[in-house]
Every structure is written in C-alpha cells, then in structure tokens.
C-alpha positions as CSV (number, residue, x, y, z in Angstrom):
1,X,-12.5,3.5,-24.7
2,X,-15.4,1.8,-25.2
3,X,-19.2,2.4,-23.9
4,X,-19.1,0.2,-20.5
5,X,-15.8,-0.6,-20.3
6,X,-14.3,-1.0,-16.6
7,X,-12.7,2.1,-15.5
8,X,-9.4,1.6,-13.8
9,X,-6.4,3.8,-13.4
10,X,-3.1,2.4,-13.2
11,X,-1.8,1.7,-9.2
12,X,1.3,-0.2,-10.3
13,X,3.8,2.0,-9.1
14,X,2.2,2.0,-5.6
15,X,4.1,-1.2,-5.2
16,X,7.6,0.4,-5.4
17,X,6.4,3.0,-2.6
18,X,7.5,1.0,0.4
19,X,10.1,2.4,3.3
20,X,12.8,-0.6,2.5
21,X,13.5,1.7,-0.6
22,X,14.8,4.8,0.3
23,X,13.9,6.4,-2.8
24,X,12.9,6.7,-6.3
25,X,16.4,6.2,-7.5
26,X,16.6,2.7,-5.3
27,X,13.3,1.4,-7.2
28,X,14.8,2.4,-10.8
29,X,18.3,0.9,-10.4
30,X,16.7,-2.2,-8.7
31,X,14.4,-3.0,-11.8
32,X,17.3,-1.9,-14.4
33,X,19.7,-4.3,-13.0
34,X,17.3,-7.4,-12.1
35,X,15.7,-6.9,-15.6
36,X,19.3,-7.4,-16.8
37,X,20.6,-10.6,-14.5
38,X,17.7,-12.3,-15.3
39,X,18.2,-11.7,-19.6
40,X,21.9,-12.3,-18.9
41,X,23.7,-14.5,-21.9
42,X,25.7,-17.2,-20.4
43,X,29.2,-16.9,-20.2
44,X,29.1,-12.8,-20.1
45,X,29.7,-10.4,-17.5
46,X,27.1,-7.8,-17.3
47,X,28.1,-4.2,-18.1
48,X,25.6,-1.3,-17.2
49,X,25.8,2.3,-18.8
50,X,24.1,5.1,-17.1
51,X,24.1,8.5,-18.8
52,X,23.5,12.2,-17.3
53,X,23.8,13.9,-20.3
54,X,25.1,17.8,-20.2
55,X,22.5,20.4,-21.1
56,X,23.7,21.0,-24.4
57,X,22.7,17.3,-24.9
58,X,18.8,18.3,-24.3
59,X,16.6,18.3,-27.3
60,X,14.9,21.1,-28.4
61,X,13.0,22.1,-31.2
62,X,12.0,19.6,-34.3
63,X,14.3,16.9,-32.5
64,X,12.0,17.2,-29.5
65,X,8.9,17.1,-31.1
66,X,9.9,14.0,-33.2
67,X,9.5,12.0,-30.5
68,X,6.6,13.9,-28.4
69,X,4.3,14.3,-31.3
70,X,0.7,14.6,-30.0
71,X,2.0,13.4,-26.8
72,X,2.0,17.0,-24.8
73,X,-2.3,17.1,-25.6
74,X,-2.6,14.1,-23.5
75,X,-0.3,15.2,-20.8
76,X,-1.8,18.4,-20.2
77,X,-5.5,17.1,-20.2
78,X,-7.6,17.1,-17.3
79,X,-7.4,14.6,-15.1
80,X,-4.2,12.8,-16.9
81,X,-3.1,12.3,-13.2
82,X,0.4,14.1,-13.9
83,X,1.6,16.4,-11.2
84,X,5.5,17.7,-12.3
85,X,4.4,18.4,-15.7
86,X,7.7,20.5,-17.2
87,X,6.7,23.8,-19.3
88,X,5.5,23.2,-22.7
89,X,9.1,25.0,-24.2
90,X,11.5,23.2,-21.8
91,X,14.3,21.3,-23.2
92,X,13.7,17.3,-23.2
93,X,16.2,16.0,-20.6
94,X,16.8,12.5,-20.0
95,X,18.6,9.7,-18.7
96,X,20.0,6.3,-20.0
97,X,20.5,3.3,-18.8
98,X,21.8,0.3,-20.9
99,X,22.7,-3.2,-20.3
100,X,25.1,-5.0,-22.5
101,X,25.6,-9.0,-22.3
102,X,21.7,-9.5,-22.5
103,X,19.4,-11.0,-24.9
104,X,17.5,-8.2,-25.5
105,X,13.7,-8.2,-26.1
106,X,13.2,-11.7,-28.2
107,X,10.0,-12.5,-29.6
108,X,7.6,-12.0,-32.0
109,X,6.3,-8.4,-32.1
110,X,2.7,-9.2,-33.7
111,X,1.8,-11.3,-30.7
112,X,-1.2,-9.9,-28.6
113,X,-2.3,-12.4,-26.5
114,X,-0.9,-15.3,-24.4
115,X,0.7,-18.4,-26.4
116,X,0.0,-21.9,-25.1
117,X,1.2,-22.6,-21.8
118,X,4.3,-24.9,-22.6
119,X,7.3,-25.1,-20.3
120,X,9.7,-25.7,-23.0
121,X,8.6,-23.0,-25.3
122,X,10.5,-19.9,-25.4
123,X,9.1,-17.1,-23.7
124,X,8.0,-13.7,-25.8
125,X,10.3,-11.0,-23.8
126,X,9.0,-8.6,-26.2
127,X,5.4,-9.3,-25.4
128,X,5.6,-9.2,-21.9
129,X,7.7,-6.1,-21.9
130,X,5.6,-3.9,-23.6
131,X,1.9,-5.7,-23.7
132,X,1.4,-7.0,-20.0
133,X,1.1,-5.2,-16.5
134,X,1.3,-7.7,-13.4
135,X,1.7,-10.8,-15.7
136,X,4.9,-12.3,-16.4
137,X,6.2,-15.5,-17.1
138,X,9.4,-15.4,-15.8
139,X,10.8,-18.8,-14.5
140,X,11.7,-19.5,-10.6
141,X,15.1,-19.6,-11.3
142,X,14.8,-15.6,-12.2
143,X,14.8,-12.8,-9.8
144,X,11.9,-11.1,-11.0
145,X,8.4,-12.7,-10.7
146,X,5.2,-10.0,-10.7
147,X,5.8,-8.4,-14.1
148,X,5.2,-5.3,-12.3
149,X,9.0,-4.0,-12.2
150,X,8.9,-2.5,-15.5
151,X,6.3,0.2,-14.3
152,X,9.0,1.9,-12.4
153,X,10.5,3.0,-15.7
154,X,7.5,5.6,-16.6
155,X,6.9,6.5,-12.8
156,X,10.9,8.1,-13.0
157,X,9.6,10.5,-15.5
158,X,7.9,13.5,-14.9
159,X,5.7,12.7,-17.9
160,X,5.3,8.8,-16.8
161,X,6.8,8.0,-20.3
162,X,10.0,6.2,-21.5
163,X,11.3,4.7,-24.4
164,X,13.7,1.6,-25.0
165,X,15.9,0.0,-28.1
166,X,16.8,-3.4,-28.1
167,X,19.4,-5.5,-30.1
168,X,18.1,-9.0,-30.0
169,X,20.6,-11.5,-29.5
170,X,18.7,-14.2,-31.6
171,X,18.0,-12.4,-34.9
172,X,20.1,-9.2,-34.1
173,X,17.3,-7.1,-34.9
174,X,17.2,-3.7,-33.6
175,X,13.4,-2.6,-32.0
176,X,12.6,1.1,-30.9
177,X,9.3,1.6,-28.8
178,X,7.9,3.7,-26.2
179,X,5.2,3.9,-23.6
180,X,3.1,6.7,-21.6
181,X,1.3,5.7,-18.4
182,X,-1.6,8.2,-17.8
183,X,-4.7,7.9,-15.8
184,X,-7.9,7.6,-17.9
185,X,-8.5,11.4,-19.2
186,X,-10.7,13.1,-22.1
187,X,-8.9,15.2,-25.0
188,X,-11.3,16.2,-27.8
189,X,-14.5,14.9,-26.5
190,X,-12.8,11.7,-26.2
191,X,-12.3,9.4,-23.1
192,X,-8.7,8.0,-23.6
193,X,-7.1,4.3,-21.9
194,X,-4.1,5.0,-19.7
195,X,-1.4,3.3,-22.0
196,X,-0.3,4.9,-25.1
197,X,2.1,4.1,-27.5
198,X,5.2,5.6,-29.7
199,X,6.0,3.4,-32.7
200,X,4.8,2.3,-36.0
201,X,1.1,1.4,-36.0
202,X,-1.1,-1.2,-38.0
203,X,-4.5,0.4,-37.3
204,X,-4.5,0.8,-33.6
205,X,-2.2,-1.8,-32.8
206,X,1.4,-0.8,-31.8
207,X,4.4,-2.3,-33.4
208,X,8.5,-1.5,-32.9
209,X,10.2,0.9,-35.1
210,X,12.9,-0.9,-37.2
211,X,13.6,1.3,-39.8
212,X,17.4,2.0,-39.7
213,X,17.4,5.5,-40.4
214,X,14.8,6.2,-37.5
215,X,16.9,4.2,-35.3
216,X,20.2,5.9,-36.5
217,X,18.6,9.1,-35.4
218,X,17.3,8.3,-32.3
219,X,20.5,6.7,-31.0
220,X,22.4,9.7,-31.9
221,X,19.9,12.1,-30.1
222,X,19.9,9.9,-27.0
223,X,23.1,9.2,-27.4
224,X,23.4,5.7,-26.8
225,X,26.6,3.8,-26.9
226,X,25.2,0.7,-28.2
227,X,26.3,-0.6,-31.8
228,X,26.1,-4.2,-32.5
229,X,25.7,-5.7,-28.8
230,X,22.7,-6.8,-27.8
231,X,20.9,-6.0,-24.9
232,X,18.6,-3.1,-23.7
233,X,18.7,0.5,-23.5
234,X,16.0,2.3,-21.5
235,X,15.4,6.3,-21.9
236,X,13.6,8.3,-19.3
237,X,12.5,11.5,-20.8
238,X,12.2,14.5,-18.2
239,X,13.5,12.4,-15.0
240,X,12.4,13.2,-11.8
241,X,14.8,15.8,-9.9
242,X,15.2,12.9,-7.5
243,X,17.4,11.4,-9.9
244,X,20.8,12.5,-9.7
245,X,24.2,10.9,-10.2
246,X,24.9,10.9,-6.8
247,X,21.4,8.8,-5.8
248,X,21.9,6.5,-8.6
249,X,25.5,5.8,-7.6
250,X,24.4,5.5,-4.1
251,X,21.4,2.8,-4.8
252,X,24.2,0.7,-7.3
253,X,26.0,0.3,-4.4
254,X,23.7,-0.5,-1.6
255,X,21.7,-2.6,-3.7
256,X,24.2,-4.8,-5.8
257,X,27.8,-4.7,-4.1
258,X,27.6,-8.3,-3.9
259,X,27.5,-9.4,-7.4
260,X,29.6,-5.9,-8.2
261,X,32.2,-7.5,-5.4
262,X,32.2,-11.1,-7.3
263,X,32.7,-9.3,-10.6
264,X,29.2,-10.5,-12.0
265,X,28.7,-6.7,-13.1
266,X,30.2,-3.7,-13.8
267,X,28.4,-0.3,-14.1
268,X,29.8,2.9,-15.3
269,X,27.9,6.1,-14.4
270,X,28.7,9.4,-16.8
271,X,27.6,12.6,-15.9
272,X,29.0,16.2,-15.7
273,X,31.9,15.4,-18.1
274,X,33.8,12.7,-15.9
275,X,32.6,8.5,-15.5
276,X,32.5,6.8,-12.6
277,X,33.4,3.1,-12.7
278,X,32.3,0.8,-10.3
279,X,33.6,-2.8,-10.4
280,X,35.3,-5.5,-8.0
281,X,38.5,-3.5,-8.7
282,X,37.5,0.3,-8.3
283,X,34.5,-0.1,-5.5
284,X,36.8,0.4,-2.7
285,X,38.7,3.2,-3.7
286,X,35.8,4.9,-4.6
287,X,34.0,4.5,-1.1
288,X,37.3,5.8,0.0
289,X,36.5,9.1,-1.5
290,X,33.2,9.4,0.1
291,X,33.4,11.3,2.9
292,X,30.4,10.3,5.0
293,X,29.6,7.7,7.9
294,X,27.6,5.8,5.6
295,X,30.4,5.6,3.0
296,X,32.7,4.1,5.9
297,X,30.3,1.7,7.2
298,X,29.6,0.4,3.0
299,X,33.5,0.1,3.0
300,X,33.5,-2.1,5.7
301,X,30.4,-4.1,4.6
302,X,32.6,-3.9,1.2
303,X,35.7,-5.9,3.1
304,X,33.8,-8.3,4.8
305,X,32.1,-9.4,1.4
306,X,35.3,-9.5,-0.3
307,X,36.8,-11.5,2.4
308,X,33.8,-13.7,2.5
309,X,34.0,-14.5,-1.3
310,X,37.9,-14.7,-1.4
311,X,37.7,-17.3,1.2
312,X,38.3,-21.1,0.3
313,X,35.2,-23.1,0.9
314,X,37.1,-25.4,3.2
315,X,37.7,-22.8,5.6
316,X,33.5,-21.9,6.2
317,X,32.2,-23.7,9.4
318,X,29.4,-25.7,8.2
319,X,26.5,-26.3,10.4
320,X,24.5,-29.8,11.0
321,X,21.6,-29.5,8.7
322,X,18.0,-29.8,10.9
323,X,16.0,-32.8,10.5
324,X,14.3,-33.1,7.0
325,X,10.8,-34.6,8.3
326,X,10.5,-31.6,10.9
327,X,10.3,-28.0,10.6
328,X,13.5,-26.2,10.6
329,X,14.2,-24.6,14.2
330,X,17.6,-23.3,15.7
331,X,19.1,-24.9,18.6
332,X,22.5,-25.3,19.9
333,X,23.2,-28.6,18.7
334,X,23.6,-27.0,15.2
335,X,27.2,-26.4,16.3
336,X,29.6,-28.7,17.4
337,X,31.4,-27.5,20.6
338,X,34.8,-27.7,18.7
339,X,33.2,-25.6,16.2
340,X,31.5,-22.8,18.8
341,X,35.2,-22.6,20.5
342,X,36.6,-21.6,17.0
343,X,34.1,-19.5,16.1
344,X,34.0,-17.4,19.5
345,X,37.6,-16.7,19.4
346,X,37.8,-15.3,16.1
347,X,34.5,-13.7,16.7
348,X,35.9,-12.1,20.1
349,X,39.1,-11.3,18.7
350,X,37.5,-8.8,16.1
351,X,37.8,-11.2,13.1
352,X,35.2,-12.4,10.4
353,X,33.7,-15.7,10.1
354,X,31.9,-17.5,7.4
355,X,29.5,-20.1,8.1
356,X,27.3,-22.2,5.4
357,X,23.9,-23.2,7.0
358,X,22.1,-26.3,5.2
359,X,18.3,-26.4,5.2
360,X,15.7,-28.6,3.4
361,X,13.6,-26.9,0.9
362,X,10.5,-28.8,0.7
363,X,8.2,-28.3,-2.4
364,X,4.5,-29.3,-1.5
365,X,4.4,-31.6,-4.8
366,X,7.7,-32.7,-4.9
367,X,10.6,-34.6,-2.7
368,X,12.8,-32.6,-0.3
369,X,15.8,-31.2,-1.3
370,X,18.9,-29.7,0.7
371,X,20.2,-26.5,-0.1
372,X,22.3,-24.1,2.1
373,X,22.9,-20.1,2.5
374,X,26.2,-18.3,4.0
375,X,26.6,-16.2,6.7
376,X,29.2,-13.4,7.1
377,X,29.5,-12.2,10.7
378,X,32.0,-9.7,12.3
379,X,32.1,-7.3,15.2
380,X,32.5,-3.8,14.9
381,X,32.5,-1.7,18.1
382,X,32.3,1.7,16.3
383,X,28.9,0.5,15.1
384,X,26.2,2.5,16.7
385,X,23.6,0.5,15.1
386,X,22.7,-3.0,13.4
387,X,23.9,-3.9,9.7
388,X,22.4,-6.8,8.6
389,X,21.7,-7.5,4.9
390,X,20.2,-10.6,2.8
391,X,21.1,-10.8,-0.7
392,X,19.1,-13.2,-2.9
393,X,20.7,-13.8,-6.4
394,X,22.9,-10.9,-6.3
395,X,20.3,-8.3,-5.4
396,X,19.6,-6.9,-1.7
397,X,16.3,-7.7,0.1
398,X,16.2,-4.2,1.6
399,X,13.4,-4.6,4.4
400,X,14.2,-7.9,5.8
401,X,15.7,-8.0,9.0
402,X,16.3,-10.7,11.5
403,X,17.2,-8.5,14.6
404,X,21.0,-9.0,15.4
405,X,22.2,-6.5,18.4
406,X,24.0,-3.3,17.6
407,X,27.9,-3.7,17.0
408,X,27.5,-6.8,14.7
409,X,28.0,-6.8,10.7
410,X,25.9,-9.6,9.2
411,X,25.9,-10.5,5.7
412,X,23.3,-13.4,4.3
413,X,24.1,-14.7,0.8
414,X,21.9,-17.1,-0.8
415,X,22.4,-18.2,-4.7
416,X,22.2,-22.0,-4.1
417,X,18.9,-22.7,-6.8
418,X,16.2,-24.5,-4.7
419,X,16.4,-21.8,-1.4
420,X,16.8,-18.9,-3.6
421,X,13.5,-20.0,-5.4
422,X,11.3,-20.5,-2.5
423,X,12.8,-16.8,-1.1
424,X,12.0,-15.4,-4.7
425,X,8.5,-16.9,-4.3
426,X,7.9,-15.4,-0.8
427,X,9.0,-11.8,-2.0
428,X,6.6,-8.7,-2.8
429,X,6.5,-7.3,-6.1
430,X,9.2,-4.4,-5.1
431,X,11.3,-7.4,-3.9
432,X,12.2,-6.0,-0.5
433,X,10.2,-8.5,2.0
434,X,10.2,-12.1,2.4
435,X,6.4,-12.5,3.2
436,X,5.1,-15.6,4.5
437,X,1.4,-15.0,3.1
438,X,2.3,-13.9,-0.3
439,X,0.2,-15.7,-2.8
440,X,3.3,-17.0,-4.8
441,X,4.3,-18.7,-1.4
442,X,1.7,-19.9,0.4
443,X,0.7,-23.4,0.5
444,X,3.9,-23.7,-2.4
445,X,6.0,-25.4,0.3
446,X,5.9,-27.8,3.1
447,X,7.2,-26.0,6.4
448,X,7.6,-22.8,4.2
449,X,6.9,-20.0,6.7
450,X,9.3,-21.8,9.1
451,X,12.2,-22.1,6.5
452,X,11.7,-18.1,6.0
453,X,12.4,-17.4,9.8
454,X,15.2,-20.1,9.7
455,X,17.2,-18.2,7.4
456,X,16.1,-14.7,8.6
457,X,17.1,-15.6,12.4
458,X,20.1,-17.6,11.9
459,X,22.3,-14.9,11.6
460,X,21.1,-13.6,15.4
461,X,21.2,-17.1,16.9
462,X,24.9,-17.6,15.8
463,X,25.5,-14.1,17.4
464,X,23.9,-15.1,20.6
465,X,25.9,-18.8,20.7
466,X,29.1,-16.8,20.1
467,X,28.6,-14.2,23.0
468,X,26.9,-16.8,25.3
469,X,29.2,-16.8,28.4
470,X,30.7,-20.3,28.5
471,X,29.0,-22.9,30.3
472,X,30.4,-22.5,33.9
473,X,32.3,-19.2,33.9
474,X,31.8,-17.0,37.3
475,X,30.5,-19.7,38.5
476,X,31.9,-18.8,42.3
477,X,29.3,-16.0,41.9
478,X,26.6,-18.5,42.9
479,X,27.9,-19.0,46.3
480,X,26.8,-17.8,49.4
481,X,24.4,-15.1,47.7
482,X,21.1,-13.2,48.5
483,X,19.1,-11.9,45.4
484,X,17.2,-8.7,45.2
485,X,15.3,-7.3,42.2
486,X,15.3,-3.7,41.5
487,X,12.4,-1.6,42.5
488,X,10.7,1.2,40.6
489,X,11.5,5.0,41.7
490,X,8.4,6.1,42.9
491,X,8.7,3.2,45.7
492,X,12.2,4.3,46.5
493,X,10.7,7.7,47.1
494,X,8.0,6.5,49.3
495,X,8.7,3.8,51.2
496,X,4.4,3.8,52.1
497,X,3.9,2.0,48.9
498,X,4.0,-1.4,48.5
499,X,5.9,-3.5,45.7
500,X,3.6,-4.4,42.4
501,X,4.2,-7.7,41.0
502,X,5.1,-7.3,37.1
503,X,5.3,-10.1,34.6
504,X,8.5,-11.5,34.3
505,X,9.9,-10.6,37.7
506,X,10.5,-12.3,40.7
507,X,8.8,-11.5,44.2
508,X,11.2,-11.0,47.2
509,X,8.8,-11.7,49.4
510,X,9.3,-8.2,51.3
511,X,7.1,-5.5,51.5
512,X,7.4,-1.8,51.8
513,X,9.0,1.0,49.2
514,X,12.4,0.1,49.6
515,X,13.5,-4.0,48.7
516,X,16.1,-5.1,51.1
517,X,17.9,-8.5,51.5
518,X,19.1,-10.7,53.9
519,X,18.3,-10.2,57.7
520,X,19.7,-7.2,58.3
521,X,18.2,-5.4,55.3
522,X,21.5,-3.9,54.4
523,X,20.8,-3.2,50.9
524,X,18.5,-1.1,48.6
525,X,17.8,-0.1,45.2
526,X,17.0,3.1,43.2
527,X,15.9,3.1,39.5
528,X,17.1,6.4,37.8
529,X,16.6,7.6,34.6
530,X,19.1,5.7,32.2
531,X,20.4,3.7,35.2
532,X,20.2,2.6,38.6
533,X,21.6,3.2,42.4
534,X,22.8,0.9,45.0
535,X,23.1,1.9,48.5
536,X,23.4,0.8,52.0
537,X,20.8,1.2,54.5
538,X,23.3,2.0,56.9
539,X,21.8,-0.7,59.2
540,X,23.8,-3.4,61.6
541,X,27.3,-3.0,62.4
542,X,30.7,-3.0,60.0
543,X,31.2,-6.6,60.8
544,X,27.6,-7.9,59.9
545,X,27.5,-6.2,56.5
546,X,28.8,-8.5,53.7
547,X,32.4,-7.9,52.6
548,X,31.1,-7.3,48.8
549,X,28.0,-6.9,46.8
550,X,27.7,-8.4,43.2
551,X,25.4,-7.0,40.7
552,X,24.2,-8.7,37.4
553,X,22.7,-6.1,34.9
554,X,20.7,-7.1,31.8
555,X,17.9,-5.6,30.0
556,X,14.1,-6.9,30.5
557,X,13.1,-9.2,27.8
558,X,9.5,-10.8,27.5
559,X,10.4,-14.7,27.5
560,X,13.2,-16.5,29.4
561,X,15.8,-15.2,32.2
562,X,17.1,-11.7,30.9
563,X,20.9,-12.7,32.4
564,X,21.2,-15.7,29.9
565,X,20.0,-13.7,27.3
566,X,22.5,-10.5,27.8
567,X,24.9,-10.2,24.7
568,X,27.9,-7.6,24.9
569,X,26.6,-5.5,21.9
570,X,23.6,-4.7,24.7
571,X,26.1,-2.6,26.7
572,X,29.4,-3.5,28.5
573,X,29.5,-2.1,32.3
574,X,33.4,-1.3,31.5
575,X,32.9,0.7,28.4
576,X,31.4,4.0,27.5
577,X,28.6,4.9,27.6
578,X,28.1,3.7,30.7
579,X,29.4,5.7,33.4
580,X,29.8,4.8,37.5
581,X,30.1,7.0,40.9
582,X,31.3,5.4,43.8
583,X,31.0,6.7,47.6
584,X,32.4,4.3,50.5
585,X,32.7,1.5,48.2
586,X,35.4,0.3,45.9
587,X,34.8,-1.5,42.6
588,X,37.1,-4.6,42.6
589,X,35.9,-6.0,39.0
590,X,33.7,-4.6,36.2
591,X,33.0,-7.2,33.0
592,X,30.4,-7.4,30.8
593,X,27.3,-7.1,32.8
594,X,28.9,-8.2,36.0
595,X,29.9,-6.0,38.7
596,X,31.5,-6.5,41.9
597,X,32.4,-3.5,45.1
598,X,33.9,-3.9,48.2
599,X,31.8,-2.4,50.5
600,X,34.1,0.1,52.9
601,X,30.5,1.6,55.2
602,X,27.3,0.2,55.5
603,X,26.0,3.6,53.9
604,X,28.0,3.2,50.7
605,X,26.5,3.9,47.4
606,X,27.1,3.1,43.8
607,X,25.2,5.1,41.0
608,X,25.4,3.5,37.1
609,X,24.0,5.5,34.6
610,X,24.2,5.4,30.6
611,X,21.8,2.4,30.0
612,X,19.1,2.7,26.8
613,X,16.4,4.9,28.2
614,X,13.9,3.0,26.1
615,X,14.6,-0.5,27.7
616,X,13.9,-2.0,30.9
617,X,16.6,-2.7,33.4
618,X,16.6,-5.8,35.4
619,X,19.0,-6.4,38.1
620,X,20.3,-9.2,40.4
621,X,21.8,-7.9,43.7
622,X,24.4,-10.4,45.3
623,X,25.6,-9.9,49.0
624,X,29.0,-12.0,49.2
625,X,30.2,-13.7,52.4
626,X,33.1,-15.0,50.7
627,X,35.9,-13.7,48.8
628,X,35.5,-13.8,45.1
629,X,38.4,-14.5,42.8
630,X,39.4,-11.7,40.8
C-alpha cells in the first residue's frame, strides 16, 4: 500500500449476516445458483454439481503448496482478520460448486477500468467478477443487482479464499484465477492491501492462467467434472465447518424449490461415496426420506407448488386490476361475488386455490405497464405456524412476510418481467427483503412502496375474504340481545375497583368490578389465564333469567371491529386446544368463534380456556330471550 492511501477493511460479507438467511450454507447456495440463473444460456437447462470430496482426495505436500504458494505468510500475519485458520500441516480440504449451461466469465481479462456506458455493449463478466466489489452492470432483468454476492465465496472459507475456473461460451477459452480477502495487514515490514490474487502476473496486474498443463493439473487435483461445457466452477478451500452435505441440500431445497419443480434447474450433490439428485422428478422422493416435521411441511409446500405449476392457466381465478392512476390497495371489489364463492368452497374443503393478481408497474420516467403475480393458497389444519413464501425469478425472498394466519400455506410467485424488475430493485444485497427505502428503488417508481405492500399483503387479504362469514350468516343472533365486554381478573376479584376504559373497548355504562347486563344483572365475566369464565350472579327468579346466552369471542385488534376480523385459524371453539367446563348449563351450539349455551340455573358457570396467552381476548355476551335456530 502507498503512504496516505485510505485504510479500508472489507465488510461486504456483513451484508449476508441477516436473520432471514439461517446459515452460511444459505448464503453460499443462493449466490452460486443466482449467478448461474443470471448467466444462463438461452434454451439450456441449468445443471449444478456440488462435491464434498472424500478425505483421500484432500491435497497435501507439493500438491497443496502449488496452489497456496506464499499465501500462508499473509494468512498468519498480524491483523489478517482470520479466526478459524487451519493448522499449517492440515490437508487442504475443499468444496466444488459447478454450473453447466451458462456462459462462463466472458470478457477481456486485461480490462482494468470501467468501459464506456453503452446499453448495447456486451458486459465484461470477467472484469466485474474479479475486479469489482459492490459494483455491477447487471441488468434489471437479472436476479443480482449489487455486485456483492460473490463475496460469499471467500467468506465460506476458513482462509477467506476461493478459486474459479471457467470455460467461456463465446470463445471457448478456459481461464483460472483465485482470490484471497483479508484485512489490511503487515508482513515483512510492509503493509498489504486486503485483496490478493492467484494467477499469472504482468508486473502487479493479475491475469488468468490459461496454460493447458496447469489447467489439467488443477482440474484433476480438485476433481472438476467440467470438460468442454461452458460454465463456472468455484472451489472453496478449507470450507467452514458449517458447510455440510446436509446443510447445503437443505438450503438448495428451501431457496430454489420452485425452479427445481418447474424443471429449470437440476442439482447433484456428491458426498460420502453417493450422489443425491434433486430435480422435478426426484425432489418428492428425497423429501419422503427426510424424517422430520420440517421435511413433511416442505413436502406439502412442494406439492402445492407442483399443483400450481401444472394447473392450466384458464383454471386460475384472475382478480380485477387496481386502478391505473391510483396507488394499488386491496378492496373487496377485486373479487367478484361468484369468484369469491367458488374460491371459498374450494378453500374450506381443504383444496388448494390459484389466483392471478394484476398490478400496474409505473416507472418514474416511463409509461405504466400492467404486470401480474400468482398466489397459491391452501388450508393445513396440521400447520401450527405461518407458512408463506415469496419467490421472484426463482429465488425465495426469505425475509418477506405478509402476515397470514396460522394454519395457512401461501406461495407467491413473481416471474412477469415488469413486476420482477421492480421487486428486484427494492431488494437488499442478500436478496432477502423488499425495502421501500432501498437506494436502487426509492423514487424510481410512482407508487412504488404501495406496490410492494400490495404484493406482500395480497395473500393475507385473500385469506380474510375467504374466511369472512357470508353476509347475513347468524343474523338471528342480533335479535333481543344485551352486550357485555369482558372485565379484568383484578376487577372481578375486587368489586370495589371501577372499570377502566381502554382504547378499542366499549363502555357498558355500569360501574363496579363485575360488569353485568340486563335490568336484573344476570351475568358476570371473569378473565382467566388463557381464557374466561362466564357465570350467573344468582339474582332473580328462574323465570326472569334469559333462556340462553350467546358468546362471541375474538382476539383484540388495534383497529376496527375484532369480531369482524376474526379468522378461523386464530382459534375454533369446537376444536383443540380450546377446552370447556360447564355447570348448570348446556352447550347447544359451538362453531368458529360463537358459543350458545342453554341456562339451567341462575348460578350457572361456563369456563373456556386454551387461547393464546400472549393475545388479549375480546368478548360479547348476548342474553337471548327467544329460541335460536340451531
């Protein structure tokens, strides 16, 4: 380094330390396959080969030294930044990741600065892969944007290094280089820049090795399968211990299940003397051998995806497009009454549904373009959590959540070009989130943030429309009723305490600790841990007590009517984990969030428990003077 030069240590790997990526394997797999998808040759299926070599294939002695050369002196230097260094005599272990059916690293290897900006000019893949960090000339139609993804390759190595050999589609040249990324460090009295290269050198300028003898030795030593097909082979030496065949296979399935099922990519993982093939025909068979609850849920997701991909387009329900001139917002008019009825019947019967959702994409400097995305939904009563997935151009955007309720599986697939470009522009470097304030997105689209929210929220809004009670249902429950909101447990225990008004609740107009309704104050409610107790006060004669009581239950919401926003996946009073105990009363009706009881004695009691203890419950108690149709 020259005196006065800015001291900057590489931090780009931190962009991939996100909670949405559960592991280093996730980051490595996503980058390798994403790069290949961007470099795919037209009309070619993408094939990937991942090799975990046996111990006998590890390099030692001269075979190891020929590729590391002077690198150990820098690895073990003060302030190199490495914390998991291998022992000096440790055999060189490695992982190989190869793609086939791509164009390889094309472009002039001698280029050392940006070319003139010309949209029609061929991009120099070699230059942007090897000589740039955080800079990219990828087009909006490609998955990558930031020019940071390739930094995952050295981050996956305990010596922060990697090699890559490519066969280029345009000139069929084979090129080999390597790179090591450390921190600014000192060795032999000199300060060194963080980036070092493996290759041949013209003074200090690194160029790729193209000598056939060296390439043949390299490919043999690292068990490269590529012979004449164009593409890229990446070798990670001394891989992090977190990278195992199991973690890599799991990451491939979780993040690229859609292009695998659609037949766009095929992956082979070689390890332990055997090979695992992941493609449209074998993925389900592989998952059936995975003995875990996660494996079974992924299997259900795969089945939903395959069903949607195979479904003829004319069988999708197409929503009405939002207005072209306004920001897209969901409203019930997006679905016709007939379409909603058909979807609701299928959904409540446990069948999957497929919906195409139009949306306008409005570039800041161009004309609006109508685009679309697909939504697949199904109920799964065995699903104790939310399960939603957003996929853009084949890659799962792992950190996007739309807020669907438990027990619902949702898959959103975006492959229509205008919308895919908009979403790609909004993504963070790890491609795990859609960010309204991303510098590549902000101010680039009219109504851009609203479009992001519309895509994210549509599955939730469709589910709400499907599980919302049909207008007029249970209308008889609205006759001859009295209303009561639930008091707190403390006010029930101490009648001297008055009721405190809370936002979003109604004042019954009564005072005292136990709220009662009706002129004779027949009922009292008590809040319990995970439930409530409805009881009679014992006041009045048997003739004066209402014949029945109806109870509506819902979780409290920040805005709006909680009873209208009740969703069956929240809970169902007639299904576990909800439990009931009755005394001097009989349950005559129990469905969804509605409970009807016949009162046998003014001193009756009904205890209902099993609700989410982390959520507030809102109740309506309805004294009914007339018989209910049951």
